[in-house]
C-alpha positions as CSV (number, residue, x, y, z in Angstrom):
1,M,0.0,0.0,0.3
2,I,2.7,2.1,0.3
3,A,4.4,1.7,-2.4
4,L,1.7,1.9,-4.5
5,M,1.1,5.5,-2.5
6,L,4.4,6.8,-2.6
7,G,4.3,6.2,-6.5
8,A,1.0,7.8,-7.0
9,F,2.2,10.6,-5.6
10,L,4.9,10.8,-7.4
11,L,3.0,10.5,-10.8
12,F,0.8,12.8,-10.3
13,L,3.5,15.2,-9.3
14,V,5.0,14.6,-12.5
15,I,2.4,15.6,-14.4
16,G,1.3,18.5,-12.7
17,V,-1.0,18.1,-10.9
18,P,-0.6,20.4,-7.9
19,V,0.6,19.1,-4.4
20,A,-2.9,19.6,-2.4
21,F,-4.8,17.3,-4.8
22,A,-1.7,14.9,-5.5
23,L,-1.9,14.4,-1.9
24,G,-5.1,13.2,-1.4
25,L,-5.2,11.9,-4.6
26,A,-2.7,9.3,-3.9
27,A,-4.4,8.2,-0.5
28,F,-7.3,7.7,-2.7
29,T,-5.7,5.8,-5.4
30,A,-3.7,3.2,-2.4
31,L,-7.0,2.8,-0.4
32,G,-9.0,2.3,-3.4
33,L,-7.1,-0.4,-5.4
34,T,-6.4,-2.4,-2.1
35,G,-9.4,-2.2,-0.4
36,A,-7.7,-2.7,3.0
37,Y,-9.8,0.5,4.3
38,P,-12.9,2.3,3.4
39,L,-12.8,4.9,1.1
40,I,-14.8,7.5,3.4
41,V,-11.4,7.2,5.7
42,I,-10.2,9.7,3.2
43,P,-12.8,12.5,3.8
44,K,-13.0,11.8,7.1
45,E,-9.1,12.4,8.0
46,M,-9.2,15.3,5.9
47,F,-11.9,16.9,8.3
48,S,-10.4,15.6,11.3
49,G,-7.3,17.6,10.2
50,L,-9.0,20.7,10.3
51,D,-11.1,20.1,13.7
52,S,-8.7,22.2,15.1
53,F,-8.7,25.7,17.2
54,P,-5.5,26.8,16.7
55,L,-5.7,26.5,13.2
56,L,-8.0,29.4,12.9
57,A,-4.8,31.3,13.4
58,V,-3.7,30.6,10.2
59,P,-6.2,32.2,8.1
60,F,-6.3,35.3,10.2
61,F,-2.9,35.4,10.5
62,I,-3.0,35.7,6.4
63,L,-5.6,38.5,6.4
64,A,-3.3,40.5,8.4
65,A,-0.2,40.2,6.1
66,E,-2.9,41.4,3.4
67,I,-4.5,44.1,5.1
68,M,-0.9,45.7,5.8
69,S,0.0,45.1,2.2
70,V,-3.1,46.9,1.0
71,G,-2.6,49.7,3.5
72,A,0.0,51.8,4.4
73,I,1.6,49.9,6.9
74,S,4.2,48.3,4.8
75,M,5.1,51.7,3.1
76,S,5.4,53.0,6.7
77,L,7.7,49.8,7.3
78,L,9.5,50.2,3.8
79,R,10.3,54.0,4.3
80,F,11.3,53.0,8.2
81,A,13.7,50.3,7.0
82,T,15.1,52.0,4.1
83,Q,15.9,55.2,6.1
84,F,18.8,53.8,8.0
85,V,21.0,52.0,5.0
86,G,19.7,53.2,1.5
87,H,22.4,55.6,1.2
88,L,25.0,52.7,1.5
89,R,26.8,50.6,-1.6
90,G,23.8,48.0,-1.6
91,G,21.8,50.2,0.7
92,L,18.3,49.2,-1.3
93,G,19.4,45.5,-1.0
94,Y,20.0,45.8,2.9
95,A,16.5,48.2,3.4
96,N,14.7,44.7,1.6
97,V,16.1,42.4,3.6
98,I,15.4,44.9,7.0
99,S,11.9,45.2,5.7
100,Q,11.4,41.4,4.9
101,T,12.9,40.9,8.2
102,L,9.9,43.3,10.0
103,F,7.4,41.8,7.9
104,A,8.3,38.2,9.0
105,G,7.2,39.5,12.6
106,I,3.4,39.9,11.5
107,S,2.6,37.9,8.6
108,G,4.1,34.2,9.3
109,S,3.9,33.5,5.7
110,A,6.9,33.7,3.5
111,L,4.4,33.8,0.1
112,A,2.5,36.9,2.0
113,D,5.6,38.8,2.5
114,A,6.6,38.2,-0.8
115,A,3.6,39.0,-3.0
116,G,3.3,42.6,-0.9
117,P,6.3,44.0,0.5
118,G,8.7,42.0,-1.4
119,A,7.3,42.6,-4.8
120,M,7.3,46.6,-3.7
121,M,11.4,46.5,-3.0
122,T,12.0,44.5,-5.6
123,R,10.7,47.3,-7.9
124,M,12.2,49.8,-5.9
125,M,15.6,48.2,-6.4
126,E,15.0,48.0,-10.2
127,K,14.7,51.8,-10.3
128,G,17.5,52.0,-8.4
129,G,19.7,50.7,-10.6
130,Y,20.3,46.9,-9.1
131,D,20.2,44.4,-11.7
132,R,16.3,43.2,-11.7
133,A,16.8,39.6,-11.5
134,Y,19.1,40.0,-8.7
135,A,16.5,41.9,-6.9
136,G,13.6,39.7,-7.5
137,A,16.5,36.9,-6.0
138,L,17.4,38.9,-3.0
139,T,13.4,39.1,-2.0
140,I,13.1,35.6,-2.3
141,S,16.0,34.7,-0.2
142,S,14.9,37.1,2.4
143,A,11.5,36.5,2.4
144,V,12.4,32.5,3.8
145,V,12.1,34.1,7.4
146,G,8.4,34.7,7.3
147,P,7.9,30.9,8.6
148,I,10.8,31.5,11.2
149,I,10.6,34.5,12.8
150,P,7.3,34.6,14.6
151,P,4.7,34.4,14.4
152,S,4.8,31.7,12.1
153,I,2.2,29.5,10.4
154,T,4.5,26.7,9.6
155,M,5.0,26.5,13.6
156,I,1.6,26.4,14.7
157,I,1.3,23.3,12.0
158,Y,4.3,21.8,13.7
159,A,3.5,22.2,17.3
160,L,-0.1,20.3,16.1
161,Q,2.0,17.3,15.3
162,D,4.5,16.9,18.0
163,Q,3.0,17.6,21.7
164,N,6.7,17.6,23.0
165,V,6.7,21.5,21.9
166,S,4.1,24.4,22.2
167,V,3.6,27.2,19.7
168,G,5.1,29.6,22.3
169,S,8.4,27.8,22.6
170,L,8.5,27.6,18.9
171,F,7.9,31.0,18.7
172,M,10.9,32.1,20.8
173,A,13.2,29.4,19.2
174,G,13.0,30.8,15.6
175,I,14.1,34.7,16.4
176,L,17.6,33.8,16.4
177,P,17.7,31.7,13.4
178,G,15.7,33.8,11.7
179,L,17.8,36.5,12.4
180,L,20.6,34.6,11.2
181,I,19.3,33.8,8.3
182,S,18.6,37.7,7.6
183,C,22.6,38.4,8.3
184,A,23.6,35.9,5.4
185,M,21.3,37.7,2.9
186,A,22.2,40.9,4.1
187,G,26.2,39.7,3.9
188,V,25.5,38.0,0.5
189,N,24.1,41.4,-0.8
190,W,27.4,42.9,0.9
191,W,29.4,40.8,-1.5
192,I,27.7,41.2,-4.5
193,S,27.1,45.1,-4.4
194,R,30.5,45.6,-3.7
195,K,31.5,43.3,-6.7
196,R,29.0,44.7,-9.0
197,N,29.0,48.5,-7.6
198,Y,25.5,49.0,-6.4
199,I,26.4,52.4,-5.2
200,G,23.4,54.1,-3.1
201,R,21.9,57.1,-5.1
202,D,19.8,58.7,-2.6
203,P,21.3,61.1,-0.1
204,R,21.0,59.9,3.8
205,P,17.9,61.9,5.4
206,D,18.6,64.3,7.8
207,R,17.5,64.0,11.5
208,A,14.2,65.5,11.4
209,T,13.2,63.2,8.1
210,M,14.3,60.3,9.9
211,L,12.1,61.1,13.1
212,R,9.2,61.4,11.3
213,N,9.7,58.8,9.7
214,T,10.3,56.7,12.4
215,V,7.4,57.7,14.5
216,H,4.8,57.1,11.6
217,A,6.5,53.6,11.9
218,I,6.0,53.1,15.6
219,P,2.1,52.1,15.1
220,S,3.2,49.2,12.6
221,L,6.1,48.3,14.8
222,L,3.7,48.0,17.8
223,L,1.9,44.9,15.9
224,I,5.5,42.9,16.2
225,V,5.3,43.8,20.0
226,L,1.5,43.0,20.3
227,I,1.7,39.8,18.7
228,V,5.0,37.8,20.2
229,G,4.7,39.9,23.7
230,G,0.7,39.0,23.8
231,I,1.6,35.1,23.1
232,R,4.9,35.6,25.4
233,S,3.4,37.1,28.5
234,G,0.7,34.6,28.4
235,I,-2.1,37.3,28.1
236,T,-3.5,35.5,24.5
237,T,-2.7,32.3,22.9
238,P,-1.6,32.6,19.3
239,T,-5.1,32.5,17.8
240,E,-5.9,34.8,20.1
241,A,-2.8,36.9,18.8
242,S,-3.9,36.3,15.3
243,V,-7.3,38.0,15.7
244,M,-5.7,40.7,17.4
245,A,-3.2,41.3,15.0
246,V,-6.1,41.6,12.0
247,F,-8.0,43.8,14.4
248,Y,-5.0,46.0,15.1
249,A,-4.2,46.1,11.5
250,L,-7.7,47.4,10.1
251,L,-7.7,50.1,13.0
252,V,-3.8,51.6,12.3
253,S,-5.0,51.4,8.3
254,T,-8.4,53.4,9.0
255,L,-8.2,55.2,12.0
256,V,-4.1,56.1,12.3
257,Y,-2.9,56.4,8.6
258,R,-6.1,56.7,7.1
259,S,-5.0,54.3,3.9
260,M,-7.9,52.0,3.5
261,G,-11.6,52.0,2.1
262,W,-13.8,49.6,1.8
263,R,-12.6,48.7,-1.4
264,D,-9.1,47.9,0.2
265,L,-10.7,46.0,2.6
266,W,-12.5,44.1,0.2
267,I,-9.4,43.2,-1.7
268,A,-7.4,42.5,1.3
269,A,-9.9,39.7,2.7
270,R,-10.3,38.3,-1.4
271,R,-7.0,37.4,-1.4
272,A,-6.6,36.1,2.2
273,A,-9.7,33.9,1.7
274,V,-7.8,32.4,-1.8
275,M,-4.8,32.0,0.1
276,S,-6.5,30.6,3.5
277,V,-8.1,27.9,1.1
278,A,-5.1,26.7,-0.4
279,V,-3.1,26.4,2.6
280,L,-6.3,24.4,4.5
281,L,-7.1,22.3,1.4
282,I,-3.1,21.5,1.8
283,L,-3.1,20.3,5.3
284,A,-6.4,18.5,4.7
285,S,-4.9,16.1,2.3
286,A,-1.5,16.3,4.0
287,R,-3.2,14.8,6.7
288,A,-5.2,12.1,4.9
289,F,-2.0,10.9,3.1
290,A,-0.2,11.1,6.8
291,W,-2.9,8.8,8.4
292,V,-1.9,6.1,5.8
293,L,1.4,5.8,6.8
294,I,0.8,6.2,10.6
295,I,-1.7,3.5,10.2
296,E,0.6,1.1,8.3
297,G,3.4,1.4,11.0
298,V,5.9,3.5,8.6
299,P,6.7,5.8,11.4
300,Q,7.5,3.2,13.9
301,A,9.4,0.9,11.5
302,L,11.5,3.6,10.6
303,A,12.4,4.8,14.2
304,D,13.2,0.9,15.1
305,Y,15.5,0.9,11.8
306,V,17.1,4.0,12.5
307,I,17.8,3.7,16.6
308,A,19.2,0.2,15.3
309,L,21.7,1.8,13.6
310,N,23.0,3.4,16.8
311,L,24.0,6.7,14.8
312,P,25.4,9.6,16.6
313,P,22.4,12.3,17.0
314,V,24.7,14.5,15.3
315,A,24.9,12.0,11.9
316,F,21.2,11.7,12.4
317,L,20.5,15.6,12.1
318,L,22.8,15.6,9.3
319,A,20.9,12.9,7.2
320,V,17.5,14.2,8.1
321,N,19.0,17.8,6.6
322,L,19.9,16.0,3.4
323,L,16.5,14.1,3.2
324,L,14.7,17.5,3.9
325,L,16.7,19.6,1.2
326,V,15.6,16.8,-1.3
327,F,12.0,16.7,0.2
328,G,11.5,20.2,0.2
329,M,12.6,21.0,-3.3
330,F,9.5,18.8,-4.6
331,M,6.7,19.9,-1.4
332,D,5.8,22.8,0.3
333,P,6.9,23.2,4.1
334,L,3.4,22.4,5.2
335,P,2.5,19.1,4.3
336,G,6.1,18.4,4.9
337,V,5.6,19.2,8.4
338,M,2.6,16.9,8.6
339,I,3.9,13.9,6.9
340,L,7.4,14.1,8.3
341,V,7.4,15.0,11.4
342,P,4.9,12.3,13.0
343,I,7.8,9.6,11.6
344,L,11.2,11.6,12.1
345,A,10.8,13.2,15.8
346,P,10.3,10.1,17.8
347,I,13.5,9.4,16.4
348,A,15.1,12.6,17.1
349,Y,13.9,12.1,20.8
350,A,15.2,9.0,21.2
351,L,18.9,9.8,20.4
352,G,18.5,12.7,22.6
353,I,18.1,15.3,20.4
354,A,16.1,18.8,21.9
355,P,12.5,19.1,20.5
356,N,13.2,22.9,20.0
357,H,16.7,22.0,18.3
358,F,14.8,19.4,16.0
359,A,12.0,21.6,15.4
360,M,13.9,24.1,14.3
361,V,16.2,22.2,12.0
362,V,13.0,21.0,10.7
363,I,11.1,24.1,9.9
364,V,14.2,25.8,8.3
365,N,14.9,23.3,6.0
366,L,11.8,23.0,4.7
367,T,11.2,26.5,4.0
368,F,14.6,26.9,2.1
369,G,12.5,24.3,-0.3
370,L,10.8,27.5,-1.1
371,L,13.8,29.5,-3.0
372,T,14.9,25.8,-4.6
373,P,13.1,24.8,-8.7
374,P,11.8,23.0,-9.8
375,V,8.6,23.8,-7.2
376,G,9.8,26.7,-5.4
377,G,6.8,28.6,-4.3
378,L,8.3,32.0,-4.0
379,I,10.2,31.8,-7.0
380,F,7.4,32.1,-9.1
381,V,5.4,34.6,-6.6
382,I,8.0,37.0,-7.4
383,A,8.8,36.0,-11.0
384,A,4.2,36.7,-11.3
385,A,4.6,39.9,-9.2
386,T,7.6,41.5,-11.2
387,N,7.0,40.3,-14.9
388,Q,10.4,38.0,-14.8
389,K,11.0,34.5,-16.0
390,P,11.7,32.6,-13.4
391,A,14.5,31.1,-15.3
392,A,16.3,34.2,-15.0
393,L,15.7,34.5,-11.3
394,I,17.0,31.2,-10.4
395,R,20.1,32.2,-12.1
396,Q,20.8,34.5,-9.5
397,L,20.1,32.3,-6.3
398,P,23.0,30.0,-6.0
399,P,25.0,32.6,-3.3
400,F,22.0,32.8,-1.6
401,F,21.2,29.1,-1.2
402,L,24.9,28.8,-0.2
403,A,24.4,31.0,2.7
404,A,21.0,29.0,3.5
405,L,23.3,25.9,3.7
406,L,25.6,27.5,5.8
407,V,23.0,28.9,8.3
408,L,21.6,25.4,8.6
409,L,24.9,24.0,9.2
410,V,25.4,26.5,12.3
411,L,21.7,25.1,13.7
412,T,22.9,21.7,13.5
413,F,25.8,22.4,15.3
414,V,24.8,25.0,17.4
415,P,22.1,23.9,19.5
416,A,21.8,26.5,21.2
417,L,20.5,29.0,19.0
418,S,17.3,26.9,18.9
419,T,17.5,26.3,22.5
420,W,18.7,28.8,24.5
421,L,15.6,31.8,24.2
422,P,12.5,29.3,24.8
423,A,14.6,28.4,28.1
424,A,15.1,32.0,29.0
425,S,11.4,32.6,28.2
426,G,10.1,29.8,31.0
427,Y,9.4,27.2,28.2
428,G,12.1,24.9,29.1
429,G,15.3,24.2,27.8
430,G,13.8,21.8,24.9
């Protein structure tokens, strides 16, 4: 049954079936042809996979990100980020990285960040004399921090699959890895900007202008404090924080910046609805796919096999990195988390690997799949948003991917980057 399901899944991917449908159809094919279980199990598991209160945070965080994109919140943060580094060599590239990092602290979605503020920064860089494809590649690479710096939709899904971690602990664990990724992408921008002589064309703003831009951005920046601070203090759950983020973004956009009308709200709600349906359909199909793996004993059999090999923890993590890098080339992070975490996490814990450390390795690794062909979602989002060919963007990505691999190795060999903040925040050393 497992061979049949995996074969069907690969076949559906090869012929171009979307991932959400490929997962569901593969499970349906395996059960239908073998007759081992009634087919009603498939829709039952799909609905069970969505019957979770924490999952309500997903559409609300997506809606908050869309409200920011159509309102003035995004522009206020872009001006805030640009004023500090825009005059430097490669300054607009640094501003791109900083703005994506700030938006990651609000939206929780790499695709939302790339399609909204990321596309705007790409066009700004092109007007500033940067190569168009390079500007797009930098946006793609910087946007991967979206699911890593809290809040994170991927972390919410991960916590539902693994009872050894909480959403709060994962949020804290993601801060340092996310900042490390941003620094790595800024380093690549520094190197390429010197090589191609991308000079800063705009003078540094005077102090009065910088103060005005900073004051103007404070309401937007407070949204990050509201989300992370509310969860960390225990005042709100992640789901409640997502709802608060939507209402706060609405209030700031309409009453403070006065930049959103009914038409803008309709556009944001429509985009959020479409993206939420796509995400939840993937989750439902992945639940059915994972159920077949679990009911057939694949996780336990694989765990017994790996434990019998007596691998040291570092060797296991390196093997997991290699597996996930290949897996991420063909699969989005969310179904990857739902399918692989129940299989791999018990093995990691049996080898003594800290839960938050392992979670960060998995989440960061699968998120990097968004910038690797052939399925890299960020590549096609930026290509569509900036009217470029994906091949042109892919040719500019190797330096950024090498930087991403370096960050992944550092996270693998330095567990404290993933465990120190959760422990310091009262979530324990795991």
